[in-house]
Each structure stands twice: as structure tokens, then as C-alpha cells.
N, C-alpha and C positions, 0 to 999 in steps of 0.2 A: 489485495488478496488476503484472504483470511484462512486460518488453518482449519482443515477439515475436522480436527479434534473438537472444534466448536461448531463447525458448520453442520455436521451430521446430527448434532443435538438439535439444531435449528430445523433440519429437514423434517423431522417427525412432527414438529409443531406446525409447520406451514404446509403440511401435506405434500411434500415432495417425496415420491416413492423412492426408497433406497434399495428395495429388493427388485430384482429384475427377472424377466422371463424371456424365453426365446433367444434372440440374438444378443440381448443385453446379458443374459446369464452366461452364454457361451464365452463372450468376451471377458466378462468379469472372472469367470473360472480360470481362463487361460492366463490372465494378468495377475490374479490374486497372489500366487506364491512369490512372484517378484516384488509385488507391492508390499507384502508382509515383511520381506527381507529388508527392503529399502526403508520402509517406515520404521521398522524396528531399530535400524541403525541410526537414522537421522533424528528420530524422536525418542531415543533411548533415555530412560529415566533412572535417576538414582534416588534413594531414600535418604533424606536428611531430617532427623527429628520427626519422623512420621509424615513428612511432606515430600511429595514426588517432584523432583526437579529435572525437567528435560535438559539434557546437556546442550542442545542447540540454543536454548534460551540463555544458559550460562555463557555460551560463546558470544552471543549477541550483546548481552548486557555487560559482559566483561569488556568488550571492545568499546561500548558506549561510555563506560566509566573511565577507561584509559584515555580516550580521545578528549573527553571533557576536561580531565586534569592536564593532559598534554598541551591542549590549546588554551589553557588558563581560563576556563569557563567562558569561552567565546559564545556558547549558546545563550548565556545571560547578557553578555556585553555587546553582542552584535546586532540587537534588534533595530536600533536607530539606523545604522548604516544599511541594513538589509532593506528597510522600507525606502530609504533614499535610492537605492539601486533599482528596486522594483518600480518606482514611479519614473525612472528614466534619468535621474540626476547624473549618472556616470555612464550613460549609454550613447555611443556614437553610431548613427545609422549605417555608416560605411564599414564598420568592423566586420571581420570575417566571421561567418556563421549563417544560420538559417532563421533562428527565432529570437524574438526579444526576450528579456529576462522574465517578463510576466507570462509570455506564451510558454516558455520552457517550464516555469513553475506550474502553470495550469495543466499542462500535459502530464507532468509527473504526479501532481496531486490527484488527477483523475484516475490514475492507476492505483492509488492507495485508499482514497475515500470511497467507501462502498457500503454494502449491506452489513458488513462486520461492524461498522460504526453504530449501526442501529441495533443489530441483533447480538453481536458478540459481547458488548458492554452489559447488556441485560442478563446474559448468561453468567458472566463473571460476578455481577452483583447478587444474582440468585444463589450462587454457590458460596461466594466469599463474603457477602455483606458489603456495607458501605465502605469499609476500610480498604478494600481492594482498589477503590477509585484513587485513593491517595498514592498508592504505588504505581498505578497506571500513569498518573500525572508526572511523577518523578521519573519513570522510565521514558516517558515522552520527551521530557527535557534533556535527559541524557542522550537519547537517540539523535537529537539535533546535531550533536558533535560528530557522530559517525557519518551522518548525511553530509555534513560540511566536507569531511575528508573525501568521501566518494565523489562529490560534485567537482571539487578542485582537481582531483586526479582525472576525472572524466574529461575536463577541458584541457588539462595539461598534455595528455597523451592521445588526444583525438586525432583522427585521420581526415584530412581534407581531400576529397575525391576530385578528379579532373573536371567534373561538371560543377564544382563548387559546393556540392552536398557534403554533409558531415557524417562520419561514422565514428562512434565513440562508445565508451562504457567499460565495464570491468575487463572484458576480453582484450581490449586494446591496452589498458594500463597495466594489466597483468603481463602481457607479452613484452611490451616496450619497457615498462618500468622495472620488471624483474631482470631483464637483460642488462639494463643500465646499472643495476645493483649487483652485478656479477652472479646472477642466478639464471644464466641462459638455459641450463638444462631443464629448468622448471617452467620457463617463460611460455613457450608455445603450448606444451601440454595443458597447463592451467588455463590458458586462454581458450583452447578448444573444449576443455571440460566444461567451463562456464557456459560457452556458447551452446553446446549440445544440450545442457540441462535447461537453459532458458528457452530453447526452441520447443522441446518436448513439453516442458512445464507450462508454457504459455497457452498451449492448445487445450489444456484441461482447465486449470484454475482461472486462467486469464481469458478463457473463451467459453468452453462448454458449460462450465458451472454457472458463469455469468448469464449466458443466454437462457439456461434452464430457469434461473431465478427470475429473469425478466419475463419469461413466458408464464410462470406461475403467478406472478404479481398481476400480469395483464389479464389473465383468466379471472382473477379475483375482482379486478376493477370492472370487467365487462359482464359480471353476473355469476361468477363462481361456477357451480355445477351446471347452471343453466346457460352458461356462456356458449356462443357459437364456436368459440375457439377451443373449448375444453378438450376435444379429441382431435384437434388439428394443430398439433405442435409443429408438424412439417410446414404448414402454411405460415405460421408466425415466424418460424425459423428462417424460411427463405425470404420473407419480407425484411426481417431484421438483418439478415446477411446482405441483402441488396442495399439497404441504407448504409451499412458499414462499408460496403464496397465503394459506394459513391464518395465516401469520406476518405478512405485510405488510399484510393487511387491517386490522390494528390500528394501522397507522401507525408512527411512530417509537417510540412506547411499546411496541408489540408487538414490534418488531425488537429494542429494547433489552432487553426481558425475556428474549429468547432469547440474544442475544449476551453479555449480562452473566453468563450461566451457561456458555455454550458456549466463549467465548474463554478464560476462566481454565482450564477443563477441558482443552481441546485444547492450549493453550500449556504448562500445567504438565505434562501427559502427555508432550509432546515434550521439554520441558526435562529432566524426570526421566530419561527414556529416554536422552537424549544424555549427561547427567551420569554415568549408570551405565556407559555405554560408555567414557567418558573415564576414570572412576575405575578400571575394570577394566584399562585400558591405561595406568595412571598412570606406568609406567616410561618411556613414550614422550612424556609431556607436556613435560618439559624440552627435548627435541629439537624438538618441534612449536613451542613458544614461541620458541626460538632461531631456527628456520627462518623463522618469521613476521617476526621483527624484522630478521634479517640480510638475507634475500632481498628485503625491501621496498626496500632501498637498494643491491641488487646489480645493477649495470648489465648483467650478462650473464644475468640471470634469464630473459629471453625476448627475442624480436625487439622492438626499441623500448626495451629496457633498463628503467631505473627508471621513466621516464615512462610506458612501456607498461603496467606492472603497476599504477602509480598510477591511470591512466585506467580500467583494468579494475575495480579496487576501488571507485573513485568511481562508476563507471557502475552497478555492481551495487547499491550503496547507494542511489543516486538513484532507480533504477527500483524498488527494493524498498519504501522507506518513503514515497515520493511526496511528500517535503517540497518544496514549490514548486509542486505541482500544484493544491493548494487544495481538493481533494475532501473531506478530513477536516474542514475548517472547517465544512462543511455540517452534519455531525453535532454537532460541538462547539458550534455556535451555539445548540443547543436546551437547553443546560444551565440548571439552576436557579441563577441567580446575578445579583447586581446589580453585581458587580465583574468586568469583562471580563478583567482580568489573571489572575484565579484560573484561568480555563480555559486561558490561555496556559501557566501552570506545568504544568497537567495535560497539555497537548499536548506538552510536552518529553519526556514519558515514552514517547510513541508510537514515534519513531525509535529510542529506546533499547531498547525491548522488541523491536521488529521487526528491527533491524539489529545493534545492539551485542550483544544477548543471543542471539537465536535464530540469526542468521546466523553469529555467531562460534562458537557451540556446534556448529553443523553443520560448520564448517570444522575444529574440533578433533576431531570424530568421524572425519572422513575422514583427517586427518593422523596420528592415532594408531592407525589400523587398516590401511587398504588403500592409502594413498597411496604412489606410486612416482614419481620424477622423470620417467620415460619414459611415464607412463600416458596422456599426451595422444595418443600414437600408437596406443593399444590399442583405441580406439573405444568406451571405456566412459565415459560422461558422464551428467550430469543425475541424475534420480531413480534411475536404475539404479545409479550409483556410490554414492549415499547409502544406498540399500537394501543394497548389498553391504557397505558399511562397518558398518552396524548388524548385519547378519546374521553378519558375521565374528566378532562377539563374542556377540551374542544371536541364536541361530539361529531363535528363534521370533518375531523382531521384524518380519519383512517384512509380515505381514498387519496387525498393529496400525498399522504405518507407512502402509499403504495406506488404512486406515480414517481415520487422522488427516488424510491428504491429502483425503479426501472431505469431512470436516468443514471443512477449510480452504476448499475450493471453495464449500461451502454457505454458510458465514458471509460469504464475499466477495460472493456473490450477494445476500444480505440487505442488506448495507450499500450496495451499488451500486444496488439498487432504490430506495433512499431518495435517493441522490445524483441519480440520473436523474429521479426524481419532482420534486424541488425545482427542477431545471433546467427541466423541462416546465412546471410551474405558474408559474415566473417568466416564461416566454414566453407562455403561454396565459391565465394568470390563475388565482387560487385558486378552485376550485369542486369539488363532489363528482364531477360528471360527468368533469371533466378528470383528476382523480386516478384514478378507476375505469378510465377509458380507458387511461391509462398502465399501471396495474397489470396489466390484462388483457393488454395488448400485451407487457409485460415477461415475463409468465409464458409466453406463446406462444413467445417467443424462447428461453426455457429449454428447452422441448421441441425446438425447431428445432435447437438446438445439439447435441443428442444424436443427431439423425437425419442431418444432413449436415455436411460439413466445408468451411467457407467460408474458406479461407486468406486470400484477398484482402480479404474483409470484416473479418476479424480484424486484418489489417495496417492497414487503413484506420481502424478504431476505435482501434487502438493509437496511431497517429499523432495522431488527434484528441485523445486523452487527454493526450498530452504537449504538444500545441500550446497547451493551456490554460495551460501554464506561462508563456507569453509575456505575455499580458495580466495574469495573476495576479501574477507577480513585479514587473512594471512598476507595478501598483497598490500593491504592498507598499512599493516604493521611495518612491513618492509619499506614502504614508501613514506612513512610518517615523517622522517627527518626532512625529506625533500618537500613535502607539503608544508611543514612548519617553516622551513626556510623561505618558501614562496610567500607565506602569510606575513612573516616578519618584514620581508622586503617590501611588500605591498603597503603595510601599515606605516612604515617609515616614509615612503614616498607620498602616502596620503596625508600624513601629518605635516610634512615639509611643504606641501602645496604643489609638488610635482604632478600629482594626479589631481586634476581640477574637476569641480562640479560643472559638467558640460552644459547642463540646462541653465544654470545661473549665468554662465558666461555668454549665453546666447539670448538671454531675455532682453 
């Protein structure tokens, strides 16, 4: 999910109408006052040396720095073990849970890797220059530590239902964890607050916005203004809703079966394409790397100087990988393991893939092809700039890039359908009718997103998604000693040989 602060800049570029008429206008006008209040609160900005700093970004980055130091830079030390876990070295098929480590990661990554990786990075570079990329990478590394804490807590405090299915995520570790830490009066209210925010938020940014983006890209692929679908958003919407319904009817296992194939395909396709562009423009790579490093500390790089581009990079990373939002912990909690720390190591890879790899490659593609220092004044930003960067080297790449954008949107919808469902069943209770009601409603909103453009609703849901960081990070701070104790205990048993490499012992 990507912040609408960036997305609605993108909307103008790719011809998504943000003004509405008829029913759109009526709904927008009714919701706008509440949206303005909530957005003003959650995205409140303070001025520091002429640079605007959103307090929610400070909250997210502050947590990332704290957990990086608290876990002794595990985000740098844990790569090898994370890969070992991902390939199944420490996985036992009969462990309690629903998904393998790879499936859990694929589902979580599908919820974060999206159009923002293509468009948001381009906007940040257009505004802040190459130096913003450096701080984006730094923030991505720091966010890995927050994601580790979320995933460990998600598994530690998950609920195993009578049918063997798993329910987990921030609402569960907030309720149970805070109660265990003698904060019972906060436990249930915080769990309910998180659950309600994730339910409403998922219907907008995780659903309607994604389906609208998919529709716009599909119209472009099929002929633009001459496309048969140009005025048939309802038809595309119902087709997309039907495809999503076929997947999510199988629950998290059905979602994971699709995302575990879709995520590697779309990610590798994009990465290979980006690497090809960078390689073909290899002579510009030294300049690009030099510009990223030098302009990151250049006080004249933009209004606000070094602090300004630092904030831009941190903001893009925080809004891209969602470390601190807690949503991914809902998927990670379903993993087949009896060791919560193993999924924490797997979770480290999520911001690395989303931010450090994909966002950085997007930046290099732009910097080695079409970037000019004055481009911020030329009106070319977002996905249009990224498309121009690819097509300048690979003239045939625009259509494949649009197709990948559709897949990004589709995979995001799948993941957020599960996040919203688990928030819903936390509030209502686990039952077939509650699950089916939510799934039907979710699919209806998919179609709705293709038919009308509710900018106020999307802004409202965007704010709700990010407001979840307040209780989530507070809960992680409270649970930090418990998580660290679990980590220390796991590492001792791993080094002593008590925890064995399961795959090696069965070769």
C-alpha cells in the first residue's frame, strides 16, 4: 500500500480522474470532513529547518532505529539464516500452522510490492533528486528490524482455531501480550482499534484503489481511449472480483498457492527487466552511484537540504514496505513452525525485497536513462517517468510494464483480503457466515473501485491504515523484552546444536 500523498500525484499523470460527479461527488462530500480531520491528525507535519516532517514517519523510523539497535543489527547479521529457513532447512512438515515459510513470505510480499515501487520512487527522485535513494535504502534496512519484531510476535501470540486454521496479527499480540505485561486495561481496546482500522482501511487502499489501478492499466494495454473496456469499468470490475473470489474462497491456503507462484514471477520479471536496462546503460552506473551518495549529503540538493531528502527517502521506504503497520504479521502468523523466531528471520527479507532491491533498481533505471536535474519542473512523474525510463532503452517494455502493474495490484488485493478478513473475524468472531459475508462484501468493493472514483474514501482508508502504526508500535515496544528473550534463547539452542538442520539430517 502506498500513501495517497504520492498516489494522487500519480493519478493526474496516468489519467485516473480524481474529481467525481453524481454518486461519487455525493459520497466524497459526505466523507470529506471526516477524512480531512483524520488525515490532518495522522499525517500531521512539523517544520524542521524548512523541511516538513510527518510525525507518522518519525514514529515509524524511530521504531526501526530502536529495534535495529535493540536486536544488535540483526537486519545485517540474519541474512544467511533467513535464506536457510526459506529453503526449508529448519522446516518440519508436521509443525502446527497452515503455510510454509516461503508461502507466508510470498503472501506478505504481495501485499507490499506494488505500483508504488514503480511510481512512488520516480516521484521521490523527481522531487528530491538521486540522494533520496540513499535514504530510501537506509530506511529499508532499518525497517527490516521492525518487521522481525512484528513477525515474531505474530507467531508467539497467534490463535489456533478448532479446525486447525490460524488467526494472528497485531490484534492478537496486542490483546494477549499487553495483558501478560500487566496492561489489561489497554489490551482489548487496542486489539479492537487495530482490527476495526484494518477492516475499513483494506476496503479502500487494499481494494478499491488497487482495482481502479488495474482497470486503468488494462484499458491502456487494450487500446487506451479506443479500448472496448474504456467505459466498462463495471464489466472489468466484476471479472476481477470473480477471479479474486475463486482464489480467496480457499482461505489463506488458496491465496498462498497463487501468491507463491505470482510473486516470484512478477518480481523476477521486473527485476530482470530493470537489470537489463541498467546493464545496457552500464556506462552511466558510476555516475548514478556517485550521485546517490554525494547528493544524499548535499545541503543544496533541494529545499530543506539534506534533512529534506532524508525525509523523502525515509517516507517512501516507510510507506512502501509498511514496517510498523503490522499487516504482514497477519500472514506470517500462519506459518508452519514451533519456533516464532524463524518467521522473524523470514520477515527480515520482506523490506529487503520490497525497498532495498525493487525500489533501488527502479531508481537506478531512472538515473541511468532519462533523469535530468531539472525534470521536476517538466511535469513528468510517477509511472509515466518509470515507463519512459524503460522504453528509452527497451522500446517494447511499456506494455509488459503495464501488465506487471496489473499483477502487482491483483496480488495486493489478494493479501489485503486476508488481512481484512482476520480483522473482521477478530471483531465478529470466527464463523463461516462471518467469513463469507466479508468475502462477498470485499469482492463487491473490487467492482465498485472500477466504477467510481472516491478520492475522499481512499484518503480516509489510507489514514486508517497508517493510524494502525500507533497501537502496533506501542505494543511492540512493550513486548520488546519478550521478543528479545525469545531470540536469545533461539540463538543459544541453534548454536548448541539443539535446533538441527532438518533438511541435512534427512538427506
